[in-house]
C-alpha positions as CSV (number, residue, x, y, z in Angstrom):
1,M,21.0,-97.9,-113.2
2,K,19.1,-98.7,-110.0
3,M,19.0,-101.5,-108.4
4,R,16.2,-103.8,-107.1
5,K,15.8,-106.3,-104.2
6,S,17.4,-109.4,-105.1
7,T,18.7,-112.8,-103.7
8,F,21.6,-114.4,-104.8
9,N,23.0,-117.8,-104.3
10,V,26.1,-118.3,-102.1
11,Y,28.3,-121.8,-102.9
12,A,30.6,-122.6,-99.8
13,D,32.5,-125.7,-99.5
14,Q,35.0,-126.0,-97.0
15,G,37.3,-123.6,-97.6
16,H,35.4,-120.9,-99.6
17,A,32.7,-119.8,-100.9
18,W,31.4,-118.4,-103.7
19,V,28.4,-115.7,-105.1
20,K,26.7,-116.2,-108.3
21,V,26.1,-113.2,-110.4
22,R,25.1,-113.1,-113.8
23,K,28.2,-111.4,-115.8
24,V,26.5,-109.1,-117.6
25,L,24.6,-107.4,-114.4
26,L,28.0,-106.8,-113.6
27,L,28.7,-105.2,-117.0
28,K,25.9,-103.3,-116.8
29,M,27.4,-102.3,-112.9
30,G,30.3,-100.9,-114.0
31,I,32.8,-103.6,-111.9
32,A,33.1,-106.0,-115.1
33,D,36.7,-105.4,-115.2
34,K,37.6,-104.7,-111.3
35,I,36.8,-108.8,-110.5
36,S,39.3,-110.4,-109.6
37,S,41.0,-113.8,-111.1
38,Y,40.7,-115.1,-108.0
39,S,36.6,-115.2,-108.7
40,Y,35.0,-117.8,-111.8
41,M,32.9,-118.4,-114.6
42,R,30.7,-120.8,-116.3
43,G,28.4,-120.1,-119.1
44,D,27.0,-116.6,-118.2
45,D,27.2,-116.3,-114.7
46,A,30.5,-115.2,-112.4
47,Y,31.1,-116.9,-109.1
48,L,32.2,-114.1,-107.3
49,E,35.1,-115.1,-104.3
50,E,33.9,-114.1,-101.0
51,D,36.3,-111.8,-100.2
52,C,37.5,-108.9,-102.3
53,D,35.4,-109.6,-105.6
54,L,31.8,-110.4,-103.5
55,T,32.7,-107.2,-101.2
56,L,33.1,-105.0,-104.5
57,F,30.0,-106.5,-105.7
58,A,27.7,-105.7,-102.7
59,N,28.9,-102.3,-102.0
60,T,28.5,-101.1,-105.6
61,Y,24.8,-103.0,-105.2
62,R,23.6,-101.0,-102.4
63,E,25.4,-97.8,-103.7
64,M,23.0,-98.2,-107.1
65,G,20.2,-98.7,-104.6
66,G,20.0,-102.4,-104.3
67,E,19.0,-104.7,-101.3
68,I,20.6,-108.0,-101.5
69,K,19.5,-110.9,-99.9
70,Y,21.2,-114.4,-99.7
71,K,20.0,-118.2,-100.3
72,F,23.2,-120.6,-99.2
73,H,24.5,-123.5,-100.1
74,H,27.6,-125.8,-99.0
75,T,28.9,-128.6,-99.5
76,D,31.7,-130.5,-97.5
77,K,33.2,-131.6,-100.3
78,Q,35.4,-129.6,-102.6
79,S,32.9,-127.7,-104.7
80,K,32.7,-127.5,-108.6
81,I,32.9,-124.2,-108.4
82,R,36.8,-124.7,-108.2
83,S,37.1,-126.3,-111.6
84,Y,35.8,-123.5,-113.5
85,Q,37.3,-121.4,-116.0
86,H,39.1,-118.4,-113.4
87,Y,37.4,-115.1,-114.1
88,S,38.2,-112.9,-117.1
89,I,36.6,-110.1,-119.3
């Protein structure tokens, strides 16, 4: 699968950040089973934690020929993402 140039939303609060990615994209990339439970999910989307899971996603995306841009969103409050279900397949 060849990736393209895409923009992904990054949501951050005072302590952490997550990038929003469609779960189907993680499946197509072959990394859905490598995402940790430190990430979250809601509906069709996964929110990849900024450390290991985002690094895995970004490196794999680039290896597949893609280019990533990020759009940042920040809150001074605790992010509602923390209340989402922990990631699992």
